[in-house]
C-alpha positions as CSV (number, residue, x, y, z in Angstrom):
1,M,59.2,112.3,94.6
2,G,59.9,108.8,95.7
3,G,62.5,109.6,97.8
4,K,64.6,111.2,95.0
5,I,65.3,114.7,96.6
6,V,66.8,113.0,100.2
7,A,69.0,110.5,98.1
8,M,70.1,113.4,95.9
9,N,71.0,115.1,99.0
10,K,72.8,112.9,100.6
11,L,74.7,111.9,97.0
12,T,75.9,115.7,97.3
13,H,77.0,114.9,100.6
14,Y,78.9,111.6,100.0
15,A,80.5,113.6,96.9
16,E,82.1,116.4,99.2
17,D,83.1,113.4,101.5
18,L,85.0,111.9,98.4
19,A,86.5,115.4,97.1
20,R,88.2,115.8,100.7
21,A,88.9,112.3,101.0
22,M,91.0,112.5,97.3
23,H,92.7,116.0,98.5
24,N,94.1,114.3,101.5
25,S,95.4,111.4,99.6
26,E,97.1,113.7,97.4
27,A,98.2,115.8,100.1
28,E,100.0,112.2,101.8
29,N,101.8,112.1,98.0
30,V,103.5,115.2,97.9
31,I,104.6,114.9,101.7
32,Y,106.0,111.3,100.6
33,A,107.3,112.5,97.3
34,V,109.1,115.6,99.0
35,D,110.4,113.5,102.0
36,A,111.9,111.0,99.0
37,A,113.7,114.1,97.4
38,Y,114.6,115.3,100.6
39,W,117.0,112.1,102.1
40,Q,118.0,112.1,98.1
41,V,119.5,115.2,98.7
42,V,121.2,114.4,102.3
43,S,122.4,111.3,100.8
44,L,124.0,112.8,97.7
45,K,125.4,115.2,100.3
46,A,126.9,112.6,102.6
47,K,128.4,110.8,99.6
48,K,130.2,113.7,98.5
49,K,131.8,114.4,101.9
50,L,132.8,110.8,101.4
51,A,134.4,111.2,98.1
52,T,136.4,114.6,99.3
53,S,137.8,112.1,102.3
54,Y,138.4,109.3,99.9
55,V,140.2,112.1,97.2
56,A,142.1,113.3,100.3
57,L,143.3,109.7,101.3
58,L,144.7,109.4,97.6
59,D,146.2,112.5,97.7
60,T,148.2,111.9,100.8
61,L,149.1,108.4,99.2
62,R,150.2,110.1,96.0
63,A,152.7,112.2,98.0
64,N,154.0,109.6,100.0
65,V,154.8,107.2,96.9
66,Q,156.3,110.2,94.8
67,S,158.6,110.6,97.9
68,M,159.3,106.9,98.0
69,V,160.0,107.3,94.0
70,D,162.3,109.9,94.6
71,Q,164.4,108.2,97.1
72,G,164.4,105.3,94.7
73,V,162.5,103.0,97.0
74,A,159.2,102.7,94.8
75,T,158.8,102.4,90.9
76,K,157.0,104.9,88.7
77,S,154.5,102.4,88.1
78,D,153.0,102.6,91.6
79,L,153.1,106.0,91.2
80,L,151.0,105.6,88.0
81,T,148.8,103.0,90.1
82,V,148.3,105.8,92.6
83,D,147.8,108.6,89.4
84,V,144.8,106.4,88.0
85,K,142.8,106.0,91.1
86,L,143.2,109.5,92.2
87,N,142.0,110.7,88.8
88,Q,138.9,108.0,88.8
89,A,138.5,109.4,92.5
90,N,138.1,113.3,91.3
91,V,136.3,111.5,88.2
92,D,133.5,110.5,90.8
93,L,133.4,113.5,92.9
94,T,132.5,115.5,89.6
95,K,129.5,113.2,89.2
96,V,128.5,113.1,93.0
97,D,128.3,117.0,92.8
98,N,126.5,116.7,89.8
99,G,124.0,114.5,90.8
100,L,123.8,116.8,94.5
101,V,122.9,119.6,92.0
102,L,120.3,117.8,90.1
103,S,118.7,116.4,93.2
104,R,118.3,119.5,94.9
105,M,116.5,120.8,91.4
106,A,114.3,117.7,92.0
107,L,113.5,118.8,95.8
108,A,112.6,122.4,94.6
109,Q,110.4,121.2,91.5
110,V,108.7,118.9,93.9
111,C,108.2,121.8,96.7
112,G,106.7,124.5,93.9
113,L,109.8,126.2,94.3
114,P,112.0,127.8,91.3
115,V,114.4,124.7,90.3
116,N,117.5,127.3,90.7
117,T,116.3,128.2,94.2
118,V,119.1,127.8,96.8
119,M,118.2,125.9,100.1
120,T,120.2,124.5,102.9
121,L,118.3,121.6,104.3
122,A,118.3,120.4,108.0
123,D,120.3,117.2,107.9
124,E,122.7,117.5,105.2
125,D,125.2,119.0,107.4
126,A,124.3,117.4,110.5
127,E,125.7,113.9,111.7
128,F,123.6,110.9,111.3
129,A,121.7,109.3,114.5
130,E,121.7,105.8,115.0
131,C,118.6,103.8,114.4
132,T,117.4,103.1,117.9
133,T,113.5,102.9,117.3
134,P,112.0,99.5,117.0
135,I,109.5,98.3,114.5
136,A,106.5,97.2,115.5
137,T,105.3,93.5,114.3
138,S,102.0,94.2,114.1
139,Y,99.0,96.8,113.7
140,N,95.4,97.0,114.5
141,M,94.5,96.9,110.8
142,E,91.3,98.8,111.8
143,D,92.7,101.8,113.0
144,V,94.9,101.6,109.5
145,Y,91.5,101.4,107.8
146,S,90.2,104.4,109.6
147,R,93.2,107.0,108.9
148,R,93.8,105.6,105.4
149,Q,92.2,108.4,102.8
150,D,92.0,106.4,99.8
151,L,89.9,103.8,101.5
152,R,87.5,106.5,102.6
153,A,87.6,107.8,99.0
154,L,86.2,104.5,97.8
155,E,83.7,104.4,101.0
156,A,82.5,107.8,99.8
157,G,82.2,106.0,96.2
158,V,80.1,102.9,97.6
159,N,77.9,105.6,99.7
160,I,77.5,107.5,96.2
161,Y,76.2,104.3,93.9
162,H,74.4,103.1,96.9
163,Q,72.6,106.9,96.7
164,K,72.2,106.7,92.9
165,E,70.7,103.2,93.3
166,R,68.1,104.7,95.5
167,V,67.5,107.3,92.7
168,A,67.3,104.8,90.1
169,M,64.2,102.9,92.3
170,S,62.9,106.2,92.9
171,D,61.8,106.3,89.0
172,M,59.6,102.8,89.9
173,L,58.0,104.7,92.7
174,P,54.5,106.7,93.0
175,K,55.6,110.4,92.9
176,V,53.1,113.2,94.9
177,A,53.4,116.6,94.8
178,L,51.3,119.2,96.3
179,I,50.9,122.8,94.4
180,G,49.7,126.0,96.3
181,A,48.9,129.2,95.0
182,Y,47.6,132.9,95.7
183,S,46.4,135.0,92.6
184,F,44.9,138.5,92.6
185,T,43.4,140.5,90.0
186,N,42.4,144.4,89.4
187,P,39.4,144.6,88.3
188,N,37.7,142.8,90.9
189,M,36.3,140.0,89.1
190,F,34.7,138.5,92.4
191,N,32.9,141.9,92.4
192,G,31.2,143.2,89.3
193,F,34.8,144.1,87.8
194,S,35.0,146.9,90.4
195,K,38.4,148.8,90.5
196,S,40.2,147.0,93.6
197,F,42.2,144.0,94.3
198,S,40.9,140.7,95.1
199,G,42.5,137.7,95.3
200,A,41.8,133.5,95.8
201,F,43.9,130.9,97.3
202,S,44.3,127.5,94.9
203,V,45.5,124.0,96.2
204,G,46.2,121.2,94.0
205,A,47.7,117.7,94.3
206,T,49.0,115.2,91.6
207,L,49.8,111.5,92.0
208,S,52.0,109.9,89.1
209,I,52.3,106.3,89.1
210,P,54.4,104.4,87.0
211,L,52.4,101.4,85.8
212,W,54.3,100.4,82.8
213,H,58.1,101.5,81.5
214,W,58.6,98.5,79.4
215,G,61.5,97.5,81.8
216,G,63.6,100.6,81.0
217,N,63.9,101.7,84.5
218,Y,63.9,98.4,86.2
219,N,66.9,97.6,84.2
220,K,68.8,101.0,85.2
221,Y,68.0,100.0,89.0
222,R,69.7,96.9,88.5
223,A,72.7,98.6,86.4
224,A,72.7,100.9,89.8
225,K,73.0,98.0,91.8
226,S,75.4,96.3,90.0
227,Q,77.8,99.1,90.3
228,T,77.1,99.3,94.4
229,T,78.1,95.7,94.6
230,M,81.4,96.4,92.1
231,A,82.2,99.4,94.7
232,R,81.7,97.3,97.7
233,L,83.7,94.7,96.2
234,E,86.7,97.0,95.1
235,L,86.6,98.4,98.9
236,E,87.1,95.0,100.4
237,N,90.3,94.4,98.0
238,A,91.9,97.4,98.9
239,K,91.6,96.1,102.4
240,D,92.9,93.3,101.8
241,M,96.1,94.9,99.6
242,I,96.3,97.3,102.4
243,N,97.0,94.5,104.7
244,L,99.8,93.2,102.2
245,Q,101.3,96.6,102.3
246,V,101.4,97.4,105.6
247,S,103.1,93.6,106.5
248,Q,105.7,94.1,103.7
249,S,106.4,97.8,104.8
250,A,107.0,96.5,108.2
251,F,109.5,94.1,106.8
252,K,111.0,96.2,104.7
253,A,111.5,98.7,107.8
254,Q,113.0,95.7,110.2
255,E,114.8,94.8,107.5
256,A,116.7,97.9,106.7
257,V,117.5,98.2,110.2
258,K,119.3,94.9,110.4
259,T,121.2,96.0,107.3
260,Y,121.8,99.4,108.9
261,N,123.2,97.7,111.8
262,T,125.7,95.4,109.6
263,T,126.9,98.0,107.8
264,L,128.6,99.6,111.4
265,T,130.2,96.4,112.0
266,N,131.4,96.6,108.4
267,L,132.6,99.8,108.5
268,D,134.3,99.2,112.0
269,K,136.8,96.3,110.2
270,A,137.2,98.9,107.3
271,N,138.8,101.6,109.5
272,E,140.5,99.1,111.4
273,N,142.0,97.3,108.1
274,L,142.5,100.9,106.7
275,R,144.7,101.6,109.6
276,Q,146.9,98.6,109.6
277,A,147.0,99.0,106.0
278,S,148.6,102.7,106.7
279,L,150.7,101.7,109.4
280,G,152.0,98.6,107.3
281,F,152.8,100.9,104.5
282,R,154.8,103.8,106.6
283,E,156.6,100.7,107.6
284,G,157.3,99.2,104.5
285,V,155.8,96.2,105.0
286,M,152.9,96.7,102.7
287,T,152.3,97.7,99.3
288,T,150.6,100.6,97.6
289,D,148.1,98.1,96.1
290,N,147.3,97.0,99.9
291,V,146.8,100.8,101.3
292,M,144.5,101.4,98.0
293,E,142.7,98.1,98.8
294,A,141.8,98.7,102.0
295,Q,140.8,102.4,100.9
296,T,138.9,100.7,98.1
297,A,136.6,98.9,101.1
298,W,136.7,102.1,103.6
299,L,134.9,103.7,100.7
300,K,132.4,101.1,100.4
301,A,131.6,100.5,103.6
302,N,130.7,104.1,104.1
303,S,128.8,104.3,101.1
304,E,127.1,101.3,101.8
305,K,126.4,102.7,105.7
306,I,124.9,105.9,104.3
307,D,122.6,104.0,101.6
308,A,121.5,101.8,104.5
309,L,120.8,104.7,106.6
310,I,119.0,106.9,103.9
311,D,116.9,103.6,103.1
312,V,116.0,103.4,107.4
313,H,114.6,106.7,107.0
314,L,112.8,106.0,103.4
315,C,111.2,103.0,104.8
316,D,110.0,104.9,108.3
317,V,108.5,107.5,106.0
318,Y,106.8,105.2,103.6
319,L,105.4,102.9,106.5
320,A,104.2,106.0,108.1
321,K,102.2,106.3,104.7
322,V,100.9,103.5,104.5
323,L,99.7,103.0,108.1
324,G,98.0,106.9,107.3
325,T,100.4,108.6,110.4
326,L,102.0,110.4,108.0
327,P,101.3,114.1,108.8
328,Y,99.5,116.3,106.7
329,P,97.7,119.9,105.7
330,Q,93.7,118.1,105.9
331,G,91.0,119.7,103.3
332,N,88.0,121.2,105.1
């Protein structure tokens, strides 16, 4: 049949490869979405603890200022300033708490669970570990290409279009068909119509040669060949984009680690600033405004540290996805 049967058989095989690669690619996307939602919950849980600590600091400051007002060494204006700050901190704590509830719902939804599912994450109550894993600056792109499921899908698409090209070509080639049969009759026509069974073999062959098709089959072949070329170009473009994607992801991961290390330095300075301000306030050499400024700086430094560390984790997950090393259940 001009190779059509073989081409259709291979086309089915490549279609299976395409479906498997698409399945694996979607599995990667689901894992990445779950990781992103997971670290969002961890981030908000850490910020809730931070907001609670900030409210406790302001509560202590308010109690101290109230005592100073009772002793006549502070004004009610100072107390009102602390009250405003405390009320704002309580509002922020409520917002963080609401965001944490919504982020848990989003995580449950991504995991395919009811949105009201109660879950405790492994990292939400654990102390954050420092980021010490170095980020590579170069990668073997051939290994990356072999692991990328979306690239495998495009390669399977190229093979499918190539087989469609061969199917279109088969319409312009000669077709040979062999026919074999065995027939029997009763009465027996080979023996004077006697009432007995008798049969005979028959063999035949047909040959079809397309001599003139008004260019229709050739145009189909050209169209199929153009689709194959387009698929190859799309594959090459995808490889270039993956190369750029890997470079950008690695650079972003490196910058995330640098930012996190910077926040650690800022946090140490903010802790020391808060200690000095609290000590100066108790000694009467610093005002309430100085203490609240130090507390605000402490809150900002801690919040930036949390954001930077979560960004490091998210960059690591995205880099693993880009490199094709993200673990996922593969389709058979």
